[in-house]
N, C-alpha and C positions, 0 to 999 in steps of 0.2 A: 268585432267589438269586444271589449273586456268588461267584466263586471265591476260595479261601483261599490262605494261604501257610504254610510250615513255620517258624513263629515260632522254634522251638528252634534252628534252624540260624542264624538271625540275631542271637540274643542270646547264643550262647556266646562265651566270651572268645577274642579273636583278638589276635595281636601286630601292632600298627599303629605302633610306635615308629619304624621306619625311614621310614614314610611321613610321620609327624608331623614328623620332622626335616627331610625333604625340603621340606616346605612350612611350616616353622616361621614363626610370626608372621603367617600368611596366614589369612584366611577361605576356607574351602573350599566351593565350590559344585559340585554334582554333577547330571548328567543321565545316565541309563542307558537304552539301547534303540536302536532303529534310527536311524541318521543319515540322515534324508529330510525333505523339505520340511514334511511334515504334523506332524512332531514339534517343529518350531518352535525348534530350537537357535539359529537365526539371530536370533530375537527376544532371547534371552538375551545373545547376543554384542553386539547393538546396545545393549541395556541396560547392559552392562558398560562400553561405550565411554562412555556418558553418566556412569556411576559413577566412572570413572577421571579425570574432570575434577575431582573432588573428593578421590579416595583411590586408592591403588594397592595396598592390603594385602588382595588377594584373588586366588583362582585357581579357574578354572573347569575342571573335569574332564568330558570327554565320552566316555563309554564306549559303544561300539556299532561295528559294522562300518562301515568308511568306504568309500563308494562315490563316484559322481559328485558327489552332494550334499555329501559331506564334503570333497571338493576344493574346491567353491564356497565352502564355509565357511571353509577355510583361507585362501583369498584375501581373504575378508571380514575375517578376523583380522588379516592382514597389512596391508590397507588401512587398518584402524582402530589400527594400531600396538599390538595386544594380544597380540603373540607371547609375551611373558614372563607373561601372565596367563591363557592358555588352553592346554590340553594335550588333544589327541586321543588317547585311550588305546588306540583300535581295540577289537576284541572282546576281552573279558576272561573269564577263567574264573570259575566260580562261586565259589571261594575269593577270588579277587581282588575280585569284586563285592562279597562280604561286608566286605572290608576297606574298600572304598572307601564304602560306605554308613556304616560306623562312622566313618570319617575326616571325612566332610563336615559341615559346619556347617548348611548348608541344601540341601535336595533341591529342584531347580528342573526342572519339566517344563511347557513351554508350548505344547501342540499346538494345531492349528487345523484346520478343516474346509477341505479343498481339493477342488474338483470333486465335491462330494457325499460325499467319503470322509472319515472321521474316525476318531480313536483310540477304541477301546473302553474296557472297564473297565480302570484302571491298577494292575496287579499292583505295579509299581514303587513306587507310592505307599504301598501296604501295607508293603512292605519297609522303606522309609524310616521309616515311622511305628513299625515293630517295633524300629527302632534309635533310636527317641526323637528323630528329626530333624524340624524344621519344614518345611513344604512351601509352594512357590509353584507354583500351577497356574493354568490358564486354563479359563474356563467353556466347555468344548468336550468333545463326546462323552461318555465315561464318566467324566470327571475328577470331577464333582460328586457321583458315587456313591461315590467313593474319598477325597475330600478334603472335610472339613467346614470351610466358610469361617468363620474367626474361632475355630475350635475346634482343628483339627489343621493348618490352614494358612491361607494367604492366596490368595483366588481373584481373578484379574484378567481383564479381557475379552480375548477372542482379538486377536491382533495389536497389543496395547497395550504398546508398548515402554516408555512413561512409567509405565504401571502396574507393569510388572515391576521397573523401576528403583526406584520408590517402595517396593514391597514388599521388595526386597533391603534398602534403606537402613533401612527400618522394622525389620527383623529384625536387623540389624547393630547399629543404634543402641539397641535395646531387647532386651539379652540375656535379661531376665526374660520378655519376650513369646515370645521364640524357645524358651526352656526350657519355658514353659507350653504351647505348641503341640506341641512334642515329646513332652512328658510325656502330654498328652492323647491323642496318637496311639498310645502304648503302651497 
């Protein structure tokens, strides 16, 4: 058995108009959780660098406590000239978390195994699905128990920056696919 979530909390109506205005005209990508190497936010950042060569109408929000790894990620963002496309939100309240899930167009979480340690069952995937969001995830740890490839999201291999880039482009370029995956998640 896997843990569940309070779907009612995530489907009640919230005011996100201010956030929508802040990111107007941009596709919003979101990752929620610990900012650490195993969570793979660096893979998303590198994928966005590749995406930015073709388009710049996106913004990546990283919600989670920023530690040493977060500072390294900030340096990567600067080095890749993505400061206008990436925001580190830090730790967010439960209410803010709900708003960001509802705001995002794609939920992306790309964990990987490091030193024999891996991410367990991904509650955040269920939260994204409850909000009708398509998911991009890696085949790592408990991800395949929470995301159904081709039905609720797109699964890519661990550490596959090109795969993450391709999955993002596929969902941006095919709104009907994004809607279908999000609807299936609900």
